[in-house]
OpenMM code with the backbone's topology and positions (N, CA, C; nanometers):
from openmm import Vec3, app, unit

residues = "MET LEU ILE LYS TYR LYS LYS SER MET GLU LYS ILE ALA MET GLY LEU LEU SER PHE MET PRO GLU GLU LYS ASP VAL LYS LYS LEU GLN GLN THR ILE LYS GLU TYR GLU GLU ASN GLN ASN TRP GLN LEU TYR LEU TRP LYS GLU ASP GLU ASP VAL LEU GLY ALA VAL GLY ILE LEU ILE ASN ASP GLU LYS ARG GLN ILE ILE ILE GLN HIS ILE SER VAL ASN PRO SER HIS ARG GLU ASN GLY ILE GLY GLN GLU MET VAL GLN ALA ILE LYS ASP ILE TYR GLN GLU LYS ASN GLN VAL CYS ALA ASN ASP LEU THR GLY ASN PHE LEU SER ARG CYS GLU GLU ASN".split()
positions = [
    Vec3(2.5075, 0.6148, -0.5011),
    Vec3(2.6273, 0.5659, -0.4372),
    Vec3(2.7124, 0.6858, -0.3955),
    Vec3(2.7630, 0.6815, -0.2754),
    Vec3(2.8471, 0.7870, -0.2216),
    Vec3(2.9926, 0.7611, -0.2621),
    Vec3(3.0552, 0.8632, -0.3215),
    Vec3(3.1957, 0.8515, -0.3606),
    Vec3(3.2732, 0.9669, -0.2986),
    Vec3(3.3985, 0.9403, -0.2660),
    Vec3(3.4824, 1.0424, -0.2045),
    Vec3(3.5260, 1.1447, -0.3099),
    Vec3(3.5243, 1.2702, -0.2707),
    Vec3(3.5637, 1.3805, -0.3572),
    Vec3(3.7099, 1.3667, -0.3993),
    Vec3(3.7348, 1.3983, -0.5271),
    Vec3(3.8702, 1.4078, -0.5817),
    Vec3(3.8815, 1.5424, -0.6521),
    Vec3(4.0032, 1.5931, -0.6621),
    Vec3(4.0289, 1.7227, -0.7244),
    Vec3(3.9678, 1.7304, -0.8647),
    Vec3(3.9647, 1.6210, -0.9367),
    Vec3(3.9091, 1.6195, -1.0721),
    Vec3(3.7583, 1.6482, -1.0738),
    Vec3(3.6948, 1.6420, -0.9591),
    Vec3(3.5506, 1.6661, -0.9472),
    Vec3(3.5197, 1.8064, -0.8945),
    Vec3(3.6205, 1.8928, -0.8918),
    Vec3(3.6074, 2.0233, -0.8281),
    Vec3(3.4909, 2.1057, -0.8828),
    Vec3(3.4769, 2.1151, -1.0147),
    Vec3(3.3700, 2.1979, -1.0728),
    Vec3(3.2320, 2.1439, -1.0371),
    Vec3(3.2171, 2.0134, -1.0409),
    Vec3(3.0887, 1.9520, -1.0061),
    Vec3(3.0571, 1.9799, -0.8587),
    Vec3(3.1564, 1.9590, -0.7719),
    Vec3(3.1365, 1.9814, -0.6283),
    Vec3(3.1030, 2.1277, -0.6006),
    Vec3(3.1742, 2.2194, -0.6648),
    Vec3(3.1462, 2.3621, -0.6441),
    Vec3(3.0053, 2.3970, -0.6910),
    Vec3(2.9645, 2.3393, -0.8027),
    Vec3(2.8294, 2.3639, -0.8521),
    Vec3(2.7235, 2.3173, -0.7542),
    Vec3(2.7418, 2.1995, -0.6974),
    Vec3(2.6453, 2.1469, -0.6013),
    Vec3(2.6456, 2.2274, -0.4715),
    Vec3(2.7637, 2.2589, -0.4204),
    Vec3(2.7708, 2.3359, -0.2958),
    Vec3(2.7162, 2.4774, -0.3133),
    Vec3(2.7228, 2.5303, -0.4346),
    Vec3(2.6735, 2.6666, -0.4580),
    Vec3(2.5223, 2.6776, -0.4404),
    Vec3(2.4520, 2.5651, -0.4364),
    Vec3(2.3076, 2.5683, -0.4102),
    Vec3(2.2774, 2.6020, -0.2647),
    Vec3(2.3771, 2.5892, -0.1776),
    Vec3(2.3584, 2.6276, -0.0370),
    Vec3(2.3705, 2.7794, -0.0276),
    Vec3(2.2744, 2.8462, 0.0357),
    Vec3(2.2769, 2.9929, 0.0416),
    Vec3(2.4077, 3.0507, 0.0953),
    Vec3(2.4703, 2.9842, 0.1897),
    Vec3(2.5920, 3.0345, 0.2511),
    Vec3(2.7131, 3.0204, 0.1593),
    Vec3(2.6993, 2.9481, 0.0518),
    Vec3(2.8116, 2.9226, -0.0395),
    Vec3(2.7920, 2.9904, -0.1748),
    Vec3(2.7052, 3.0894, -0.1835),
    Vec3(2.6790, 3.1577, -0.3104),
    Vec3(2.7999, 3.2370, -0.3593),
    Vec3(2.8732, 3.3010, -0.2668),
    Vec3(2.9881, 3.3830, -0.3029),
    Vec3(3.1017, 3.2935, -0.3530),
    Vec3(3.1566, 3.3254, -0.4707),
    Vec3(3.2581, 3.2413, -0.5327),
    Vec3(3.3830, 3.2293, -0.4453),
    Vec3(3.4270, 3.3387, -0.3848),
    Vec3(3.5461, 3.3330, -0.2988),
    Vec3(3.5225, 3.2417, -0.1786),
    Vec3(3.4054, 3.2505, -0.1189),
    Vec3(3.3705, 3.1646, -0.0047),
    Vec3(3.3670, 3.0182, -0.0495),
    Vec3(3.3090, 2.9949, -0.1646),
    Vec3(3.2984, 2.8596, -0.2190),
    Vec3(3.4376, 2.8014, -0.2472),
    Vec3(3.5260, 2.8804, -0.3053),
    Vec3(3.6624, 2.8346, -0.3319),
    Vec3(3.7361, 2.8028, -0.2014),
    Vec3(3.7123, 2.8850, -0.1010),
    Vec3(3.7732, 2.8633, 0.0300),
    Vec3(3.7237, 2.7317, 0.0917),
    Vec3(3.5939, 2.7063, 0.0778),
    Vec3(3.5349, 2.5827, 0.1302),
    Vec3(3.5950, 2.4606, 0.0613),
    Vec3(3.6026, 2.4633, -0.0701),
    Vec3(3.6593, 2.3508, -0.1452),
    Vec3(3.8052, 2.3294, -0.1053),
    Vec3(3.8800, 2.4376, -0.0913),
    Vec3(4.0210, 2.4273, -0.0505),
    Vec3(4.0325, 2.3595, 0.0860),
    Vec3(3.9417, 2.3948, 0.1772),
    Vec3(3.9428, 2.3324, 0.3107),
    Vec3(3.9174, 2.1821, 0.2998),
    Vec3(3.8232, 2.1423, 0.2134),
    Vec3(3.7968, 1.9992, 0.1950),
    Vec3(3.9181, 1.9278, 0.1343),
    Vec3(3.9932, 1.9973, 0.0517),
    Vec3(4.1101, 1.9355, -0.0110),
    Vec3(4.2289, 1.9252, 0.0840),
    Vec3(4.2425, 2.0198, 0.1760),
    Vec3(4.3644, 2.0280, 0.2567),
    Vec3(4.3498, 1.9822, 0.4018),
    Vec3(4.2308, 1.9894, 0.4575),
    Vec3(4.2110, 1.9561, 0.5986),
    Vec3(4.1619, 1.8113, 0.6093),
    Vec3(4.2405, 1.7267, 0.6740),
    Vec3(4.2036, 1.5854, 0.6825),
    Vec3(4.0776, 1.5603, 0.7642),
    Vec3(4.0368, 1.6552, 0.8471),
    Vec3(3.9140, 1.6400, 0.9249),
    Vec3(3.7895, 1.6837, 0.8480),
    Vec3(3.8089, 1.7455, 0.7325),
    Vec3(3.6980, 1.7839, 0.6452),
    Vec3(3.6948, 1.6829, 0.5311),
    Vec3(3.5809, 1.6159, 0.5140),
    Vec3(3.5670, 1.5180, 0.4069),
    Vec3(3.4434, 1.5520, 0.3236),
    Vec3(3.4599, 1.5466, 0.1928),
    Vec3(3.3504, 1.5763, 0.1012),
    Vec3(3.3200, 1.4514, 0.0196),
    Vec3(3.1922, 1.4205, 0.0095),
    Vec3(3.1457, 1.3062, -0.0677),
    Vec3(3.0435, 1.3533, -0.1700),
    Vec3(3.0396, 1.2857, -0.2827),
    Vec3(2.9425, 1.3157, -0.3877),
    Vec3(2.8530, 1.1948, -0.4066),
    Vec3(2.7266, 1.2215, -0.4408),
    Vec3(2.6297, 1.1148, -0.4639),
    Vec3(2.6164, 1.0947, -0.6136),
    Vec3(2.6455, 0.9733, -0.6581),
    Vec3(2.6440, 0.9425, -0.8007),
    Vec3(2.5412, 0.8344, -0.8294),
    Vec3(2.4595, 0.8590, -0.9301),
    Vec3(2.3636, 0.7592, -0.9794),
    Vec3(2.3874, 0.7464, -1.1280),
    Vec3(2.4104, 0.6255, -1.1732),
    Vec3(2.4514, 0.5998, -1.3111),
    Vec3(2.5762, 0.6832, -1.3395),
    Vec3(2.5715, 0.7737, -1.4333),
    Vec3(2.6880, 0.8578, -1.4645),
    Vec3(2.6731, 0.9992, -1.4110),
    Vec3(2.5630, 1.0291, -1.3435),
    Vec3(2.5350, 1.1643, -1.2979),
    Vec3(2.5679, 1.1828, -1.1505),
    Vec3(2.6316, 1.2949, -1.1191),
    Vec3(2.6557, 1.3326, -0.9806),
    Vec3(2.5417, 1.4254, -0.9411),
    Vec3(2.4627, 1.3835, -0.8421),
    Vec3(2.3387, 1.4536, -0.8082),
    Vec3(2.3425, 1.5275, -0.6751),
    Vec3(2.4405, 1.4960, -0.5911),
    Vec3(2.4421, 1.5584, -0.4597),
    Vec3(2.5812, 1.5617, -0.4001),
    Vec3(2.5925, 1.6401, -0.2927),
    Vec3(2.7190, 1.6512, -0.2200),
    Vec3(2.6885, 1.6589, -0.0716),
    Vec3(2.7737, 1.5973, 0.0069),
    Vec3(2.7634, 1.6060, 0.1528),
    Vec3(2.9042, 1.6214, 0.2085),
    Vec3(2.9207, 1.7241, 0.2898),
    Vec3(3.0497, 1.7518, 0.3505),
    Vec3(3.0417, 1.7361, 0.5009),
    Vec3(3.1442, 1.6739, 0.5566),
    Vec3(3.1435, 1.6476, 0.7003),
    Vec3(3.2701, 1.7018, 0.7658),
    Vec3(3.2587, 1.7227, 0.8951),
    Vec3(3.3715, 1.7573, 0.9798),
    Vec3(3.3854, 1.6444, 1.0820),
    Vec3(3.5026, 1.5844, 1.0879),
    Vec3(3.5266, 1.4748, 1.1815),
    Vec3(3.5824, 1.5342, 1.3103),
    Vec3(3.5083, 1.5165, 1.4199),
    Vec3(3.5519, 1.5636, 1.5510),
    Vec3(3.5877, 1.4400, 1.6331),
    Vec3(3.7157, 1.4036, 1.6287),
    Vec3(3.7601, 1.2813, 1.6970),
    Vec3(3.7464, 1.2903, 1.8483),
    Vec3(3.7690, 1.4081, 1.9045),
    Vec3(3.7615, 1.4235, 2.0504),
    Vec3(3.6235, 1.3869, 2.1033),
    Vec3(3.5200, 1.4324, 2.0343),
    Vec3(3.3828, 1.4045, 2.0785),
    Vec3(3.3234, 1.2828, 2.0085),
    Vec3(3.4041, 1.2192, 1.9226),
    Vec3(3.3569, 1.1047, 1.8450),
    Vec3(3.2305, 1.1388, 1.7673),
    Vec3(3.2352, 1.2544, 1.7010),
    Vec3(3.1205, 1.3030, 1.6236),
    Vec3(3.1575, 1.3215, 1.4769),
    Vec3(3.0579, 1.3048, 1.3946),
    Vec3(3.0638, 1.3431, 1.2543),
    Vec3(2.9609, 1.4544, 1.2390),
    Vec3(3.0073, 1.5715, 1.2015),
    Vec3(2.9173, 1.6866, 1.1872),
    Vec3(2.8923, 1.7098, 1.0389),
    Vec3(2.7679, 1.6977, 0.9988),
    Vec3(2.7322, 1.7261, 0.8594),
    Vec3(2.7245, 1.8778, 0.8458),
    Vec3(2.8195, 1.9328, 0.7697),
    Vec3(2.8260, 2.0777, 0.7598),
    Vec3(2.7779, 2.1310, 0.6247),
    Vec3(2.7725, 2.0490, 0.5244),
    Vec3(2.7178, 2.0878, 0.3949),
    Vec3(2.6375, 1.9698, 0.3406),
    Vec3(2.5232, 1.9997, 0.2834),
    Vec3(2.4476, 1.8960, 0.2128),
    Vec3(2.3666, 1.9655, 0.1041),
    Vec3(2.3764, 1.9118, -0.0160),
    Vec3(2.3112, 1.9759, -0.1295),
    Vec3(2.2755, 1.8712, -0.2339),
    Vec3(2.1587, 1.8902, -0.2944),
    Vec3(2.1130, 1.8020, -0.4021),
    Vec3(2.0756, 1.8910, -0.5207),
    Vec3(2.1108, 1.8465, -0.6389),
    Vec3(2.0732, 1.9180, -0.7604),
    Vec3(1.9222, 1.9454, -0.7559),
    Vec3(1.8814, 2.0713, -0.7755),
    Vec3(1.7389, 2.1059, -0.7620),
    Vec3(1.6442, 2.0203, -0.8465),
    Vec3(1.6869, 1.9750, -0.9619),
    Vec3(1.5977, 1.8939, -1.0455),
    Vec3(1.5829, 1.7504, -0.9941),
    Vec3(1.6579, 1.7155, -0.8894),
    Vec3(1.6487, 1.5805, -0.8325),
    Vec3(1.6080, 1.5822, -0.6853),
    Vec3(1.5614, 1.6954, -0.6385),
    Vec3(1.5192, 1.7054, -0.4985),
    Vec3(1.3853, 1.6354, -0.4783),
    Vec3(1.3544, 1.6078, -0.3535),
    Vec3(1.2304, 1.5395, -0.3142),
    Vec3(1.2267, 1.3939, -0.3618),
    Vec3(1.3439, 1.3376, -0.3897),
    Vec3(1.3530, 1.1968, -0.4301),
    Vec3(1.4250, 1.1118, -0.3258),
    Vec3(1.4563, 1.1707, -0.2103),
    Vec3(1.5204, 1.0952, -0.1034),
    Vec3(1.6721, 1.0881, -0.1120),
    Vec3(1.7329, 1.1605, -0.2048),
    Vec3(1.8786, 1.1551, -0.2206),
    Vec3(1.9486, 1.2098, -0.0966),
    Vec3(1.8995, 1.3188, -0.0431),
    Vec3(1.9590, 1.3758, 0.0781),
    Vec3(1.9566, 1.2767, 0.1932),
    Vec3(1.8427, 1.2110, 0.2109),
    Vec3(1.8307, 1.1106, 0.3169),
    Vec3(1.9266, 0.9941, 0.2929),
    Vec3(1.9403, 0.9522, 0.1667),
    Vec3(2.0318, 0.8429, 0.1355),
    Vec3(2.1758, 0.8833, 0.1641),
    Vec3(2.2118, 1.0081, 0.1351),
    Vec3(2.3479, 1.0547, 0.1643),
    Vec3(2.3742, 1.0539, 0.3143),
    Vec3(2.2779, 1.1019, 0.3931),
    Vec3(2.2936, 1.1031, 0.5390),
    Vec3(2.3086, 0.9598, 0.5907),
    Vec3(2.2265, 0.8676, 0.5415),
    Vec3(2.2360, 0.7283, 0.5857),
    Vec3(2.3703, 0.6676, 0.5460),
    Vec3(2.4188, 0.6990, 0.4266),
    Vec3(2.5483, 0.6467, 0.3820),
    Vec3(2.6612, 0.6980, 0.4712),
    Vec3(2.6537, 0.8241, 0.5119),
    Vec3(2.7549, 0.8794, 0.6037),
    Vec3(2.7483, 0.8055, 0.7373),
    Vec3(2.6265, 0.7816, 0.7869),
    Vec3(2.6117, 0.7067, 0.9123),
    Vec3(2.6715, 0.5667, 0.8997),
    Vec3(2.6532, 0.5037, 0.7846),
    Vec3(2.7069, 0.3693, 0.7633),
    Vec3(2.8598, 0.3712, 0.7579),
    Vec3(2.9163, 0.4690, 0.6882),
    Vec3(3.0621, 0.4780, 0.6747),
    Vec3(3.1276, 0.5033, 0.8103),
    Vec3(3.0652, 0.5905, 0.8892),
    Vec3(3.1252, 0.6334, 1.0157),
    Vec3(3.0522, 0.5754, 1.1363),
    Vec3(3.0087, 0.4506, 1.1257),
    Vec3(2.9307, 0.3913, 1.2338),
    Vec3(3.0093, 0.3730, 1.3629),
    Vec3(3.1443, 0.3768, 1.3559),
    Vec3(3.2235, 0.3623, 1.4785),
    Vec3(3.2193, 0.4894, 1.5633),
    Vec3(3.1792, 0.6000, 1.5043),
    Vec3(3.1659, 0.7247, 1.5811),
    Vec3(3.0346, 0.7182, 1.6589),
    Vec3(3.0290, 0.7881, 1.7696),
    Vec3(2.9088, 0.7854, 1.8523),
    Vec3(2.7901, 0.8537, 1.7869),
    Vec3(2.8166, 0.9596, 1.7122),
    Vec3(2.7050, 1.0437, 1.6724),
    Vec3(2.7312, 1.1112, 1.5388),
    Vec3(2.6304, 1.1109, 1.4533),
    Vec3(2.6294, 1.1945, 1.3336),
    Vec3(2.5317, 1.3064, 1.3642),
    Vec3(2.5801, 1.4298, 1.3576),
    Vec3(2.4953, 1.5426, 1.3938),
    Vec3(2.5103, 1.6544, 1.2910),
    Vec3(2.4336, 1.7581, 1.3095),
    Vec3(2.4294, 1.8696, 1.2151),
    Vec3(2.4947, 1.9922, 1.2757),
    Vec3(2.5237, 2.0882, 1.1900),
    Vec3(2.5627, 2.2211, 1.2368),
    Vec3(2.4435, 2.3146, 1.2150),
    Vec3(2.4645, 2.4431, 1.2336),
    Vec3(2.3534, 2.5390, 1.2180),
    Vec3(2.2959, 2.5378, 1.0772),
    Vec3(2.3788, 2.5128, 0.9766),
    Vec3(2.3338, 2.5179, 0.8377),
    Vec3(2.2527, 2.3948, 0.7978),
    Vec3(2.2816, 2.2821, 0.8579),
    Vec3(2.2188, 2.1570, 0.8142),
    Vec3(2.1201, 2.0989, 0.9151),
    Vec3(2.1022, 2.1667, 1.0274),
    Vec3(2.0171, 2.1144, 1.1342),
    Vec3(1.8741, 2.0872, 1.0923),
    Vec3(1.8116, 2.1810, 1.0222),
    Vec3(1.6723, 2.1622, 0.9803),
    Vec3(1.6581, 2.0423, 0.8883),
    Vec3(1.7505, 2.0287, 0.7945),
    Vec3(1.7436, 1.9162, 0.7009),
    Vec3(1.7603, 1.7835, 0.7741),
    Vec3(1.8598, 1.7765, 0.8604),
    Vec3(1.8846, 1.6519, 0.9334),
    Vec3(1.7651, 1.6140, 1.0212),
    Vec3(1.7007, 1.7117, 1.0805),
    Vec3(1.5809, 1.6854, 1.1611),
    Vec3(1.4708, 1.6240, 1.0746),
    Vec3(1.4524, 1.6774, 0.9553),
    Vec3(1.3513, 1.6233, 0.8646),
    Vec3(1.3855, 1.4801, 0.8231),
    Vec3(1.5143, 1.4531, 0.8029),
    Vec3(1.5565, 1.3168, 0.7664),
    Vec3(1.5208, 1.2173, 0.8760),
    Vec3(1.5410, 1.2575, 0.9990),
    Vec3(1.5168, 1.1671, 1.1110),
    Vec3(1.3686, 1.1447, 1.1381),
    Vec3(1.2846, 1.2371, 1.0904),
    Vec3(1.1387, 1.2211, 1.1071),
    Vec3(1.0864, 1.1124, 1.0150),
    Vec3(1.1508, 1.0923, 0.9013),
    Vec3(1.1013, 0.9960, 0.8019),
    Vec3(1.1543, 0.8586, 0.8236),
] * unit.nanometer
topology = app.Topology()
chain = topology.addChain("A")
for resn in residues:
    res = topology.addResidue(resn, chain)
    for name in ("N", "CA", "C"):
        topology.addAtom(name, app.Element.getBySymbol(name[0]), res)
């Protein structure tokens, strides 16, 4: 189940986002989390199953182009290859179905392409 990020989930979200190569640096990671907390066009969601948070997906809402850009997506390594990433992408598409397009950025393009193949 996709849940919206709250400040109380900061450590969990940072841990999940740190699995992305571009977010390894702690200062960069803190900056990213701050952007999700303060910028209304940046939204972060966490994937929860039972009591465990297993994944994170961050989006940028581009109202002018009616796009949702998936800019971060990460799944706990011990839960990868179970379709969680695909489920997160589908949940984002369901939440933002009024937008014309859910698309990727340079960091998430390969993953999103693989999701659409399946």
